[in-house]
MIDOSE-1310 file (N, C-alpha, C; in nm, 2 decimals, decimal comma, always signed):
residues 142
xxxx	+3,97/+1,28/-1,71/+3,97/+1,42/-1,72/+4,02/+1,46/-1,86; +3,96/+1,55/-1,92/+3,99/+1,59/-2,06/+4,10/+1,70/-2,07; +4,15/+1,72/-2,19/+4,25/+1,82/-2,21/+4,19/+1,96/-2,17; +4,07/+1,99/-2,20/+4,01/+2,11/-2,16/+4,00/+2,13/-2,01
xxxx	+3,96/+2,02/-1,94/+3,95/+2,03/-1,80/+4,09/+2,05/-1,73; +4,19/+1,99/-1,79/+4,33/+2,00/-1,73/+4,38/+2,14/-1,77; +4,35/+2,19/-1,88/+4,39/+2,33/-1,92/+4,33/+2,43/-1,83; +4,20/+2,41/-1,79/+4,13/+2,50/-1,70/+4,20/+2,49/-1,56
xxxx	+4,22/+2,37/-1,52/+4,29/+2,35/-1,39/+4,42/+2,42/-1,38; +4,50/+2,41/-1,48/+4,63/+2,47/-1,49/+4,62/+2,62/-1,49; +4,53/+2,67/-1,57/+4,50/+2,82/-1,57/+4,47/+2,87/-1,43; +4,38/+2,80/-1,36/+4,34/+2,84/-1,23/+4,46/+2,83/-1,13
xxxx	+4,54/+2,73/-1,15/+4,66/+2,71/-1,06/+4,76/+2,83/-1,08; +4,76/+2,88/-1,20/+4,85/+3,00/-1,23/+4,78/+3,13/-1,19; +4,66/+3,12/-1,14/+4,59/+3,24/-1,09/+4,55/+3,33/-1,21; +4,52/+3,28/-1,32/+4,48/+3,36/-1,44/+4,34/+3,35/-1,48
xxxx	+4,28/+3,46/-1,53/+4,15/+3,45/-1,58/+4,15/+3,40/-1,73; +4,04/+3,36/-1,78/+4,04/+3,31/-1,92/+4,09/+3,42/-2,01; +4,05/+3,54/-1,99/+4,09/+3,65/-2,08/+4,24/+3,67/-2,07; +4,30/+3,67/-1,95/+4,44/+3,69/-1,93/+4,52/+3,58/-1,99
xxxx	+4,47/+3,45/-1,97/+4,54/+3,34/-2,03/+4,54/+3,34/-2,18; +4,43/+3,37/-2,23/+4,41/+3,38/-2,38/+4,51/+3,49/-2,44; +4,51/+3,60/-2,37/+4,59/+3,72/-2,42/+4,74/+3,68/-2,41; +4,78/+3,62/-2,30/+4,92/+3,58/-2,28/+4,96/+3,47/-2,38
xxxx	+4,87/+3,39/-2,43/+4,90/+3,28/-2,52/+4,86/+3,31/-2,66; +4,82/+3,44/-2,69/+4,79/+3,48/-2,83/+4,66/+3,44/-2,88; +4,56/+3,42/-2,80/+4,42/+3,39/-2,85/+4,32/+3,48/-2,78; +4,20/+3,49/-2,83/+4,10/+3,57/-2,77/+4,04/+3,49/-2,65
xxxx	+3,96/+3,56/-2,57/+3,90/+3,50/-2,45/+3,80/+3,39/-2,50; +3,73/+3,42/-2,60/+3,63/+3,32/-2,65/+3,70/+3,19/-2,70; +3,82/+3,21/-2,76/+3,90/+3,09/-2,80/+3,94/+3,01/-2,68; +3,99/+3,08/-2,57/+4,03/+3,02/-2,45/+3,91/+2,94/-2,39
xxxx	+3,80/+2,99/-2,39/+3,68/+2,92/-2,34/+3,65/+2,80/-2,42; +3,66/+2,81/-2,56/+3,64/+2,69/-2,64/+3,74/+2,58/-2,61; +3,87/+2,62/-2,59/+3,97/+2,52/-2,55/+3,93/+2,45/-2,42; +3,89/+2,52/-2,32/+3,85/+2,46/-2,20/+3,73/+2,38/-2,20
xxxx	+3,64/+2,40/-2,31/+3,52/+2,32/-2,33/+3,55/+2,20/-2,42; +3,67/+2,18/-2,46/+3,71/+2,08/-2,55/+3,65/+2,09/-2,69; +3,60/+2,21/-2,73/+3,55/+2,23/-2,86/+3,66/+2,24/-2,96; +3,78/+2,29/-2,92/+3,90/+2,30/-3,00/+4,02/+2,26/-2,92
xxxx	+4,13/+2,21/-2,99/+4,25/+2,18/-2,92/+4,35/+2,29/-2,95; +4,42/+2,35/-2,85/+4,52/+2,45/-2,88/+4,64/+2,40/-2,97; +4,70/+2,49/-3,04/+4,81/+2,45/-3,12/+4,94/+2,47/-3,05; +5,05/+2,44/-3,13/+5,18/+2,45/-3,07/+5,22/+2,58/-3,02
xxxx	+5,19/+2,69/-3,09/+5,23/+2,82/-3,04/+5,16/+2,86/-2,91; +5,04/+2,81/-2,89/+4,97/+2,83/-2,77/+5,04/+2,76/-2,65; +5,08/+2,64/-2,67/+5,15/+2,56/-2,57/+5,29/+2,61/-2,54; +5,36/+2,66/-2,64/+5,49/+2,72/-2,61/+5,47/+2,84/-2,52
xxxx	+5,37/+2,93/-2,55/+5,35/+3,05/-2,46/+5,30/+3,00/-2,32; +5,22/+2,90/-2,32/+5,17/+2,85/-2,19/+5,28/+2,80/-2,10; +5,37/+2,73/-2,17/+5,49/+2,67/-2,10/+5,57/+2,78/-2,04; +5,59/+2,89/-2,11/+5,67/+3,01/-2,06/+5,60/+3,07/-1,94
xxxx	+5,47/+3,06/-1,93/+5,40/+3,11/-1,81/+5,41/+3,02/-1,69; +5,46/+2,90/-1,71/+5,47/+2,80/-1,60/+5,37/+2,69/-1,60; +5,29/+2,68/-1,71/+5,19/+2,57/-1,72/+5,27/+2,44/-1,74; +5,21/+2,34/-1,68/+5,27/+2,20/-1,70/+5,20/+2,15/-1,83
xxxx	+5,26/+2,17/-1,94/+5,20/+2,14/-2,07/+5,19/+1,99/-2,09; +5,28/+1,91/-2,04/+5,27/+1,76/-2,05/+5,15/+1,71/-1,98; +5,13/+1,77/-1,86/+5,01/+1,73/-1,78/+4,88/+1,77/-1,86; +4,87/+1,89/-1,92/+4,75/+1,93/-1,99/+4,73/+1,83/-2,11
xxxx	+4,83/+1,79/-2,18/+4,81/+1,70/-2,30/+4,79/+1,56/-2,26; +4,86/+1,50/-2,17/+4,85/+1,36/-2,15/+4,81/+1,32/-2,00; +4,80/+1,42/-1,92/+4,75/+1,39/-1,78/+4,86/+1,34/-1,68; +4,98/+1,36/-1,72/+5,09/+1,32/-1,63/+5,18/+1,44/-1,59
xxxx	+5,20/+1,46/-1,46/+5,28/+1,57/-1,41/+5,42/+1,54/-1,44; +5,49/+1,65/-1,49/+5,63/+1,63/-1,53/+5,72/+1,74/-1,47; +5,67/+1,85/-1,44/+5,75/+1,96/-1,39/+5,80/+1,93/-1,25; +5,93/+1,97/-1,23/+6,00/+1,95/-1,10/+5,95/+2,06/-1,01
xxxx	+5,95/+2,02/-0,88/+5,92/+2,12/-0,78/+6,03/+2,23/-0,78; +6,01/+2,34/-0,72/+6,11/+2,45/-0,72/+6,24/+2,40/-0,65; +6,22/+2,33/-0,54/+6,33/+2,28/-0,46/+6,41/+2,18/-0,54; +6,34/+2,09/-0,61/+6,41/+1,99/-0,70/+6,48/+2,06/-0,81
xxxx	+6,42/+2,16/-0,87/+6,48/+2,24/-0,98/+6,61/+2,31/-0,93; +6,60/+2,37/-0,81/+6,72/+2,44/-0,76/+6,83/+2,34/-0,73; +6,80/+2,22/-0,68/+6,90/+2,12/-0,66/+6,96/+2,07/-0,79; +6,88/+2,05/-0,89/+6,93/+2,01/-1,02/+7,03/+2,12/-1,08
xxxx	+6,99/+2,24/-1,07/+7,07/+2,35/-1,12/+7,21/+2,35/-1,04; +7,20/+2,34/-0,91/+7,33/+2,34/-0,83/+7,41/+2,22/-0,87; +7,35/+2,10/-0,90/+7,43/+1,98/-0,94/+7,50/+2,01/-1,07; +7,42/+2,07/-1,17/+7,48/+2,09/-1,30/+7,60/+2,19/-1,30
xxxx	+7,60/+2,28/-1,20/+7,70/+2,38/-1,19/+7,81/+2,34/-1,09; +7,80/+2,22/-1,03/+7,90/+2,18/-0,93/+8,02/+2,12/-0,99; +8,13/+2,13/-0,92/+8,26/+2,07/-0,97/+8,25/+1,92/-0,95; +8,34/+1,85/-1,00/+8,35/+1,70/-0,99/+8,36/+1,67/-0,84
xxxx	+8,45/+1,74/-0,77/+8,47/+1,70/-0,63/+8,34/+1,74/-0,54; +8,27/+1,85/-0,58/+8,15/+1,88/-0,50/+8,04/+1,78/-0,53; +8,03/+1,73/-0,65/+7,94/+1,62/-0,68/+7,97/+1,49/-0,61; +8,10/+1,46/-0,60/+8,14/+1,34/-0,53/+8,10/+1,35/-0,38
xxxx	+8,13/+1,47/-0,32/+8,10/+1,49/-0,18/+7,95/+1,49/-0,16; +7,87/+1,54/-0,25/+7,72/+1,54/-0,23/+7,67/+1,39/-0,24; +7,72/+1,32/-0,33/+7,68/+1,18/-0,34/+7,72/+1,10/-0,22; +7,84/+1,13/-0,17/+7,89/+1,06/-0,05/+7,80/+1,10/+0,07
xxxx	+7,76/+1,22/+0,08/+7,68/+1,27/+0,19/+7,54/+1,21/+0,19; +7,49/+1,18/+0,07/+7,36/+1,12/+0,05/+7,36/+0,97/+0,06; +7,48/+0,92/+0,07/+7,50/+0,77/+0,08/+7,48/+0,70/-0,05; +7,49/+0,77/-0,16/+7,46/+0,71/-0,28/+7,58/+0,66/-0,36
xxxx	+7,70/+0,69/-0,32/+7,81/+0,65/-0,40/+7,94/+0,67/-0,32; +8,05/+0,61/-0,37/+8,18/+0,63/-0,30/+8,24/+0,76/-0,35; +8,29/+0,84/-0,26/+8,36/+0,96/-0,31/+8,47/+0,93/-0,41; +8,49/+1,02/-0,51/+8,58/+1,00/-0,61/+8,72/+0,98/-0,56
xxxx	+8,76/+1,05/-0,45/+8,89/+1,03/-0,39/+8,92/+0,89/-0,35; +8,81/+0,82/-0,29/+8,83/+0,69/-0,24/+8,84/+0,59/-0,36; +8,78/+0,62/-0,47/+8,78/+0,54/-0,59/+8,90/+0,56/-0,68; +8,98/+0,66/-0,64/+9,10/+0,69/-0,73/+9,21/+0,58/-0,72
xxxx	+9,29/+0,56/-0,82/+9,39/+0,46/-0,82/+9,49/+0,49/-0,71; +9,55/+0,38/-0,65/+9,65/+0,40/-0,55/+9,78/+0,35/-0,60; +9,89/+0,42/-0,55/+10,03/+0,39/-0,59/+10,10/+0,34/-0,46; +10,17/+0,23/-0,47/+10,24/+0,18/-0,36/+10,39/+0,19/-0,39
xxxx	+10,47/+0,24/-0,29/+10,61/+0,25/-0,30/+10,67/+0,15/-0,20; +10,76/+0,07/-0,24/+10,82/-0,02/-0,15/+10,96/+0,04/-0,10; +10,99/+0,01/+0,02/+11,12/+0,05/+0,09/+11,13/+0,21/+0,09; +11,01/+0,27/+0,09/+11,01/+0,42/+0,09/+10,91/+0,47/+0,20
xxxx	+10,95/+0,57/+0,27/+10,86/+0,63/+0,37/+10,80/+0,75/+0,30; +10,67/+0,76/+0,30/+10,60/+0,88/+0,25/+10,56/+0,97/+0,36; +10,61/+1,09/+0,37/+10,59/+1,18/+0,48/+10,46/+1,25/+0,47; +10,40/+1,27/+0,35/+10,27/+1,34/+0,34/+10,19/+1,27/+0,24
xxxx	+10,06/+1,26/+0,26/+9,97/+1,20/+0,17/+9,85/+1,30/+0,15; +9,81/+1,32/+0,03/+9,70/+1,42/+0,00/+9,59/+1,34/-0,07; +9,47/+1,36/-0,03/+9,36/+1,29/-0,09/+9,26/+1,40/-0,15; +9,20/+1,37/-0,26/+9,11/+1,46/-0,33/+9,17/+1,55/-0,43
xxxx	+9,10/+1,65/-0,48/+9,15/+1,74/-0,58/+9,24/+1,84/-0,51; +9,36/+1,86/-0,57/+9,45/+1,96/-0,52/+9,49/+2,05/-0,64; +9,48/+2,18/-0,62/+9,51/+2,27/-0,72/+9,65/+2,33/-0,69; +9,74/+2,30/-0,77/+9,88/+2,34/-0,75/+9,93/+2,45/-0,85
xxxx	+9,83/+2,51/-0,92/+9,87/+2,61/-1,02/+9,94/+2,73/-0,94; +10,05/+2,77/-0,99/+10,12/+2,88/-0,94/+10,20/+2,84/-0,81; +10,21/+2,71/-0,78/+10,29/+2,67/-0,67/+10,42/+2,61/-0,71; +10,52/+2,61/-0,63/+10,65/+2,55/-0,65/+10,66/+2,43/-0,57
xxxx	+10,69/+2,32/-0,64/+10,70/+2,19/-0,57/+10,85/+2,15/-0,57; +10,89/+2,12/-0,45/+11,03/+2,08/-0,43/+11,03/+1,93/-0,38; +11,10/+1,85/-0,45/+11,11/+1,71/-0,41/+11,25/+1,68/-0,37; +11,28/+1,64/-0,25/+11,41/+1,62/-0,20/+11,44/+1,47/-0,20
xxxx	+11,56/+1,43/-0,23/+11,59/+1,28/-0,22/+11,59/+1,24/-0,08; +11,56/+1,11/-0,05/+11,55/+1,06/+0,08/+11,69/+1,07/+0,15; +11,69/+1,09/+0,28/+11,82/+1,10/+0,35/+11,88/+0,96/+0,36; +12,01/+0,96/+0,36/+12,08/+0,83/+0,36/+12,05/+0,76/+0,49
xxxx	+12,03/+0,63/+0,49/+12,00/+0,56/+0,61/+12,13/+0,50/+0,67; +12,13/+0,49/+0,80/+12,25/+0,44/+0,87/+12,24/+0,28/+0,88; +12,13/+0,23/+0,83/+12,12/+0,08/+0,84/+12,21/+0,02/+0,73; +12,27/-0,09/+0,77/+12,35/-0,16/+0,67/+12,26/-0,22/+0,56
xx	+12,31/-0,21/+0,44/+12,23/-0,28/+0,33/+12,25/-0,43/+0,33; +12,16/-0,50/+0,28/+12,16/-0,65/+0,29/+12,24/-0,70/+0,17
């Protein structure tokens, strides 16, 4: 399939007439027809305008689909805007990786009882933290 044929296919996919496509991309209807007949190849300004209309420009030029589906694009946008912990949870839910909390370094305290353990991201801004010394034990020391 030629560049002209793929250009025509994409124009029809977008639901545009030759006149409307030409006008939107800065050329006359006759020029659009010549592009679709492979008599001429559109220039860069044409393809920039066509891309803004939603045309898959890579497909038109080389015959390979590159544009993400709307669902994939939405997922990618959500991923890019997600926090580190949300990304870790998403990967864990998809079975693709270990959550960040599980991969975090661990600290071991000997001869000490830890009454509370917290896993994952914890936001303590504006909080007061009180650490009390352990109660004296009635056990005789060795």
